[in-house]
N, C-alpha and C positions, 0 to 999 in steps of 0.2 A: 359727304356730298350727295345730293339727291340724284335720282336717276334722270336720264335725259328725257324720258317720257313725260316727266312732270312739266316740262317746258311748254308743251302744247296747251294744256288747260290754263296754265298761268298766263300765257300770251293771250288766249281768247278772253280771259277775265279782264285783262288790262284793256283790250280793244273795246269790249262792251262797256267797261267803265268809262273809257274815253268818249265813246259815242254818247253815253248818258251825260257826261260833262259838257259835250258840245251842245246838246239840247238845252241843258240848264243854263249855259252861258248865253245862248241866243235868247232864251226866255227872259233872263235877268236884264239883259240890255234892252230888250223890247219894252219891258216894264218901266225902265228909267228914261225911255224916250229916244230910241235909236230907230228912226223911221226906215232907214235903208234895210234894216234886218227884217222888218215885218212886211215890207212891200218893196222888194227889189225892183230896180228900174225895168229890167227885162220882163219880169212877170207882170208888172203894172202896165207896161206899154202894150204887151201882146196878149195878155190874159191867157197865155198858152199853158195848158196843164203840164206839158213837158218842162217848161221853164219853172213852174211852181214846184214840180217834183225835184228839179235840180236845186232849187233854193232850199228845199227841206234837207237835201243832202248836204248843203252848205253848213247846216248846223250840226250834222253828224260827222262829216268827214274830218274836219280839223281835230275834233276830240279823239276820233278813232285812230287817227295818225299819231297823235300825241301818245295814246296808250300803246300803240304798236312799237313806238320808238323808246318807250320807257323801259327801265330795268329795275330789278329789286334793289340795286345799290343806290338808286336815286333817292334823295331825301330833300323835302322842302319844296316850295313852289317855284324857285328861281328857274330851274331847268325846264319844267313843263311850260312856264309862261314864255320863256325865250323861244322854245320850240313852237308854241302857239303863235307868236308874232311872226316867225318865219313862215309857218304854214299859211297864216292869214295873207301874207304878202304873195306867196306863190299862188294861193287860190284866187286872189284878185287878178293876177296876171292871166291865169288860165280862164277864169270865169268872165270877168268884165271885158278884158281885152281880146279874148279869143272865142269863147263858147257863146256868150250872149249875142254878139253881132251875127254869128251864124244862125242862131235861132230866129233872129229877126230878118233873115235873108240877106244880110249885108256881108260884105267882105271885111275881115278884121283889119283895123288900122292901128298903127302904133305912133301916130304923130303927136306933137306936143299938145294940140288942142284936145285930142281924145284922152290923153293922160290927165290933163288938167280937169276935164269934165268928170273923170272918174275918181277925183280926189276924195269926195265924200264916201264913195263906195270903199276906197282903200282904207280910210279911217275906220269905217264900220267893220271891215274884214279883220283889221288888226285888233280892234277891240274885242271882236268875237273870239279870235284866236287866243288872246291873252286871258279872256274870261274862261274859255274852255280849259286852259292850262291851270288856272286857279282852282276851278271845280275839280279837275282831275287830281290835283295834289291832295285836296281834301278827301276825295273818294279813295284814292290809292292807299291812304293811311289805314283804311279799314279792310283792305283786301287781305285775304289769308296769304301768308308767305310760306314758300317751300322750306321745310326744315332741313338744315344742313346736317342733322344727326340721324336722318332716316334712311341711310344707305342700307340696302338689303344685305343680309349675311352672304358671305361667299365672294364678295367683290374684292379685287386686288386692293390691298391697303397701302396707301402711299403716305408717308410721314415726311413733312418738310420742316426742317429746323432753321429758323431765321426769318424775320419779317422785313428784311431789307429789299433792295431792288431785285436781286436774283430770286429770293424766296417768293416774293409776291408775284413776280413775273411767271414763275413756274406754276404757282397755284392758279393764277388767272388763265393761263393757257390750258391747264387741266380742266378748268371749268368750261372753257369753250369746247374742248374736245368732248366733254361729257354731254354737251348739248346736241352733238351730232350723233355719234355712234358708240364711242368708247364708254366704259363704265369704270368708275373708281370710287373708292372710299378714301377721301383725302382729309388729313388733319394737318393744320399749320400750328406750329409751336413758336412763340416769340415772347421774350421777357418785356417787350413793349407792345402796347396795343395800337400802335400807329406806325405808318411808313414815313420815315424821315427823309425829306428831300434835301440831301446833304449839300448839293451845289450852292444852296442859299444859306448854309449854316453860318458863314462868316458875317452875313448881314444881320443875323439875329444877335450875334456877339457884339456887333456895332450899334445895335438899337434901331436900325432902319426898318426891320421887319419884326412883326410879332411872332413869337415862337409857335403858336398854334396854327399859324397860317401856312407854314411849310411842312405840316405833318397831316397825313390823311388817315382816318381810322381804318384799321385792318378789317373790321367787320363790315364796313360799307364797301371796301375795295374788293373783298372776296366773300360775297353774301352766301354762296352755296357751299362753302367749306366750313368744316368744323374748326373752330379756332380755340386754342388753349392758351390763355394768357398766363404764362408761367415760365420757369427756367428749367431747361433740360439739365438733369443732374448727372446722368450716366447713360451710356449706350452699350448694350450687350449685343455684339454682332453675331455671336453664336446662337443666341436665343431669338435674335431679331426683335428686340424690344428696346424702347426708350423710357427711362425713368424721369418723370417730370414732377417738380414741386410747383403747385399752383394754389394760392390762397390757403395755405396751411394744410393742403392735402397732398398726398403723394400718389401719382398716377403711373400706371404702366401701360404704354401704348405699343402694341405689336405692329410690325410692318412687313410688307413684302418688298417694298422699295423705299429706300431712305435717301432723302435729298439733304445734303449738308450745305447750308448757305448762311453760316453763322457770322460771316464778316470778319473783322479784325479789331484789335484793341491796341492802344499805344504800348510801345516798348521803349525803354530808356537805355537799352544796351548795357545794363549794369553800371552806368555812370552814377557816382555818388551824389545824392541830394536832389536829383531830378524828380524822382517819384514823389518827394515831399514838397518840392517848391515850384515845379512846372505845372502849367495849366494845359491839358490836352484840349483838342477841338474835334471831338468825335460825336458827341451827343447833344441833345437840347440842353441838358443840365450843364454840360461843359460850357456851352455858348452863353447861357445865362450867368454862370459863375464868372466867366471872363468879363462880361459887361459890368456886373456888380463890382468886381474887383477893380476895374479901371476907374469907375466912378468913385469908389472908396479911396483910391489913391489920390484922385483930384480933390476930394473932400479934405483929406489930411494935409495935402500940400498947400491948400488954401489957408491952413492954420499954422503950418510949420515955419518957425523962424530960422532954423539952421539951414544955410544954403546947401551944404553937402547932402543933408537928408532930403531936401526938396529936389535936388537933381536926381537922387536915387529914386524917389517916388515918381518922378515925372519922366523916367526913362522906361520905355516899353520895348521889349525884345520879342522877336519871333525867331524860332530856330527851325531851319528847313525852308528851302526856297522852291519847293514844288508849288502846285496850284494852291494848296491849302495855306501854306506859309505866306505866299505873296498876297493872297486875298486877305488873310488875317491882318497883316501889318498895314496894308492899304486901307482896309475898313476901319481899323482902330485909329488910324490917323484922321479919317473922316469923322469918327465919333468924337474924338477929343477936340478937333477944330470946331465942330458944331456946338458943343456944350461949353466951350471955354468961357463964353460971355457970362456964364452963371457963377464963375469962380474969379472974382475981381482981383484977388491977390496973386493970381497966377498970370504971369506975362505970356503973351502969345508966342514969344520965341523960346520959352522955357521947355516945353515938352520935347522929348527926343525919342526918335523911333529908329530901331536898329534891326536889321535882318541879317542873321548869321547863317552861313551855308558852307558846307564842307567842300563843295566843288567850286570850280572857277566860273561856272555858268549857271544862271538861274533858269527855271522852267525848262528842264531837259526834255519835256514832252513836246515842246514847240520847236520850230525851225530856228536856226541860229540868228537870222536877222530879227525875227520877232522877239526872241529872248533878249537881244541887245537893245531893242527899242524899249522893252519893258524895264530893263535895268536903268536905262537913261531916264525914263519917265519917273521911276521911283526916286532916283537921286535928285531930279529936278524938284520933286515935292518935299525934299528935305529928309528923306529916309536914308539913313546910313546903311550901306550894304557891305558887310564884311564877308568876302568870298575867300574860299580856300582855307577856311578857319574851322577847326574842330572844337567841339565843346568837351571839356574835361570833367566838369562838376558844376553843381549849383549850390549856393548858400542862401541864407535868408535875405541877404542884401545884395547879392551879386551873382553874375554868371561867370564861371571860371573857364577860360579858354585854354586850349592846349598850348603849352609853353609857359603857363603860369599867369598870363595876363588876366586881370579881373575887370569885369565890366559891371559897375554898380547899376542896378536896375530894380524897379519895384514890381515888374510884371514880366513873366517868361511864358510865352505861348509855345507849346511844343508840337511840331508837326513833322518831326524828322525820323519817325520810325513807327512801324506797325507790325504786329504779329497776329497769326490766326487766334481765334478765341480759345481760351484755356480748356474748354470742353474737349477739344480735339487732342489734348495732350495724353489723355487716357487711352486713345485708340492706337493699336499697333498696325498702322497703315503706312504705306510708302510715302515718303515726304519729298517735296520739291524745294525750290529756293525759299529761304526764310521760314522754313517749317510749314509751308503750305502743303496741302494734300496733292500728291501727284495723280493726275488723271490722264486717261487716254484721249484720243481725238473725238470720241463720242461723249466725253465728260464723265465716264465711269471712273471711279477710284481704282487705281491699278490693283489687280488681284481680286476684285469683287465685281460680280455681275449685278448686284442688287443695291449698291451704294453709289451715289452720284454726288458731285460737288461742283460748286460754281461761286463766282464772286471773289471777294478778297481772300477767302480761305483756300482757294484752289490755284494750282499752277497749271493753267490751261495752255496747251501747245497751240501755236499760231499757224502750224503747217510749214513754216520756213525755218524751223530749228530754234525759234525763240518762243517767248511766252506772250499771251495776251495781256495787255495792261489792265490793272485793277481799277477800271473806271465804271461809272454808272451805265453808260451805253453798252459796254461789254457785258456787265452783269445781267442786264435785262435780256439781252439776246441769249446768253448762256442759260438763264432760267427757262426761257421758252424752248430752247433746244433740248434741255433735259426732259421737259414735259413731252415733247414729241418723241424723244428717245424711249421713254417709259411706255408710251402708247405703242410704238413700233415693236418693242420687246414683247409686250403682252399679246400683240397680234402675230408674233412669230416672224417679224420682218427684220431686215438688217437696219442698224442704226447708222445714218450717214455721219461723216465727220463734221465737227463744228468748224465753220469758216465765217469769219467776220472781219472786215476792215474798218478801222475807225472812220467815222463820218467827219471828224474834225475835233478841234479843241478850242475852248474859249475861256478867258479869265478876265475879270475886271481888275483895274489898277487903281480904283478909287477916283473920286472927283470927276465922274462922267468920262472916264477913259478906260481903254482896255485893249486887249490883243486877241485875235481870233485867226484860226487856220481851218478852213472848211473846204474839204475836197481839193486840197492842194492850193487853194487861193488864200492869200494873206490879207488881213485887215488890221488896222490899228486906229487908236484914237477914239473919238466919239462914235464913229460908225461901228467899231468893234464892240464898244460898250452897249450901244443900242441893239446890236445883233445878239449879244449875250442875254440881255433882258428879254427880248422878244422870243428867242428860242427856248430859254428855260421857263419863261412864263407859259408857253404853249405846252411844255412837258409836265407842268404841275398836274397832279391828279385831281380832276374835278373842276367844274366851272366855279363853284363856291371859292375854292382856294385861289384860283386865278384872279377872281374879282377882288378878293381881300388883299392879295399881294399887290395887285395893280393900284389899289387905293392907298396902300402903305407907301408905295413908291411916289405916288402923286403928292401925298401929304409931306413926304420927306423933301420934296422940292420946295415946299412953301414954309414949313415950320422946322425949328431946330429939333434935334433928338431929345427924347424924353429922359429926364434924369431921376425919375422916381425909382426908389429902391424899396420895393414891397417886401422882398425876402430879407431874412436876417443875414444871409450870406452876402458879404460885401458892404454891410452897413457899419458905419463908425459906432463904436460903443465906448462910452466914458472917455471920449477924447482920443481913443486909439482905434485902429482898424479892428473889425471883428476878427476873432481868432481864425474863423474859417477862411477868410480872404486875405489876411495879412501876408505880405511877402515873406515867404519862407515857412508859413504854417502848413502842417500836413493837410492834404486834400484827398477826397475820394475821387479816384479815377474810374469812371463808369463807362469806359470805352467798350 
């Protein structure tokens, strides 16, 4: 991470580049015939040098403001153009409706006639703002960027393991702290080069969202941090070093503070056959595999003459009725319903959807009335909910339940158990529930002052004798709290305890329905579904991703889901399912 002192020159360079872009935009629009830009009404009417000077500022200020608001993580013209349009609108309000009348010795008026008279000026200002944004995007590509590897020797070394919500939040907060007064040498290590927005993962599995649209590149999210795209192989706590394998190389990264945010991976609790035959839903690869597998089952069922085999292929099971399991079975039903028209031999009543849960109530994270509503809604949509039933094993053609009952099925989606990443198994650190790392209220791992943990791999106390739930909103706050704690420790200050209360919980139930509980208020049906989409769309990282996801949702309202199988996984081969996706075939679990 670069020093905070580099921020000043970089900001000045962007402001100057923005001012130049503003002039270039004004000149370009003048050349193509925008008369308001070359002779604004106030200047033309009064011939006042002050007004003329202010008009010249009109071509500088929008661009300079765009440059001041820009950051090194911005890429492409979309964000600068959007900011230019907004600045153009604000400038029209300030200049035409307020300043220009004062220069003419008139009182500003905001009536309909004045606004209508200023419409040409508004169009001109919007065009100038957009043009300034376009020129700035082109100029910004040529500006020198601060190196994330140029941290001076002697700075405290912070190594963050994991590029999920907690890890990225910790690094971004450290970057912000470094812009003010603190100094760090920060390295982020992740085996994926993107941040996955997991709340939308089920929609990727169902084909309503493109996989790339819910993942943000780590390098743009954390531009001032050294990023190592590799897998941590071992951690030596005594020597304070992490061994990393990256692109065929083995690196050793020393640390003064280590942040463990490695997330979790699926666990099958030792139940026979599940590791070979169940499909987890933790990664993008998992989601794409599920989608391909479901479509492959439909492909084969369309050709299968044996009724028993058809029933097995067309039975889709999800195990675990937390958020992930409920979303998975609901979205898979939407996927099958949307594409069934392309498989004429498969009757609309043939597909069967089953949700298996070991407890008597689904969605334990929500209040009982909402959970009951969700259960009723799922059953109304034809999803069979088997509650209070435990899974005993899985075979190539069936899910075996406790007591010996067999449930023939072609798809098993597993969401009923997670464990901390296997990297932590080698560490002799105190453990919490489910093998997670036990941490104190400041998020330090017990027994260590230099090791911190957050997210799914940590057992974080909630201050009331319980543990914080492993959700994205908690992971983000935990990551930020760790960054603040490291800064406080280095400054010789006390680290405050981590306290956070959930803002709420939302989950879709498919077919434009959902349930939501926000700050104690409950919502259900279409309103909850709309809230889910609006809230999570706003939380997606970056305007580009939000726009792409919004367009995906819009297209999903109009067109059926895509049934293209570009990958080998999930494609029929020689009249049979491909080995990688056939029910019961061994699969790679990359959780």
